[in-house]
N, C-alpha and C positions, 0 to 999 in steps of 0.2 A: 647280184644278177651277173649273168654272162652276157655276152657280148658275141657269142656264135651265131645266132640269128641275125643280128644286126640290132644298133644301127651300126652301119659300115665307117671308117673314117677314107675316104677319098685323097684330102687332104689337110693339113696342120702343120704351117707355120704362121712364121711373120715374113712380111716383104713390106718395101716401100711403100709398094702402089698396088692398089687390088681396084681393077673399074669394073663395074657388073651394069651388062646392057637388061635392057626391057627382057628380055629375054632368061635373064639370071646365069647368063654365060658369064662367066670369071675370066680377067686375063689379069697373070699376077706376075709383079713388075719388077727386079732385083729383091730374089727370095733372101733374106738375113737370119746368122744364127750367129755373128759376132759383133760386139761392138769397139772399136778401138777409141778411149780419148787418150788424148797428150795434157801435157803440162811443160811448159818451158820459161827458162829467165835462170839468171843467176842463184837463185837458191827454190827450186821447184818443191811442192811438199813429198815426202817421202812415200805416203801412201793417199791413195787416190782420193780426190775429194768426191762430196756426192755433184753426180750429173744425173739430171733429167734427157730423158731420150723419150721423143716419141715413136712409139710402137703399133703397129697394123697386125693384130691378129687374124690370120686367117681359117677356119674349120669349114672343113666340107664335107658335111654326112650324108650318108645313104640310109635309107630306113630299114628295107632288107623287113624282117618282120615286126619290126618296132612299130607299136601304133602309139599316137598317145601325147599328152606332154608331157614335160621333162624339164627338172631344172638343172642348166647348164651351170656349171659352175669353172671358175679359172682360180687355181689359188698359188698363189707367186710364192715358190720355194726359194731363199736365200741359198748364198754355199756354204751359211753356218748350219743349214737344216733347219733352220726355223723357217715359217711363214707368215706373209702378210694375209690380211682380211681379204675373204673371196669376194670376185665381182660376179654375181647372177645376174643370168638373164632365161626368159623361158622358150623353148625349143619345141617345135610339133612336128609328128612324124606319122605319113600316113599311108607307110607300107610299103611295099616293093623296090622298084629304083627311085619313089619320088624319095625327097633330100632336105635338106637344109642347109642353105650357107648363110655362115655367121663373119661378120667383119665389122671388129673391133679396134677401136682407135682409144688408146689410152697412151696418159704421159706415164714412166716407169719412172722411179729417183733409184738408184744405182749408188748403194753407198758403200760398198765394197767391190772391190774386182774380183773374179772366181765365175764359177759355172753356177747360174741358176736354171731353175725348172720352173717351167709354167707348167702345174697340173690341171687336165680338164676332168671333170668328172659329170655322170649324170647321175642328177638323182645324188647319193653318198657313194656311188661304184664309179672308181678309177674308171675312164676309159682311155687315155693317152699323156704323155709327159712332152711336153716341148722342152729342148733345152735352148739356153743364151748364153753365150759367154762374154765376157768383158776384162778386158787388155785395160792397163794403165800402161802408157811410156810416159816416162818422167826426162827428160832430156835438159841438162845443166849447160846453157851457156856463159860465158865468159865475155865481155867488152873487150877489145882490144885497145891498149891506151897509147894513144903515138905519140914519139919518140922526141 
């Protein structure tokens, strides 16, 4: 499938807060694409320990010529290129300017630092991908011994 006639992507991102009112108007607050995680102490780990972070995925799709029901798949890709299990949901398109807003809350465990890709598919065709970088900051502290 090609997406020349739709559906079209109006927005695809992660944010901290997504407000949707009764008319389906969205307000996105603090759009993020990077997570900084820290470890401090006299001997913090060299490699980043796993960190679980709450992500809010927002997809705003407009139908265009697309009509009907599709499986929307989110497939996380790790920095080494391997993938995690897909999250799948159904979206319905009615055509023209009508669309579908997807707001997905997810807890994701980042096991290593680096660039993660969250690939978005409609059925088995790739629609887009959202990058998300994880940075690990290691801070070695020493306690001063009073003399």
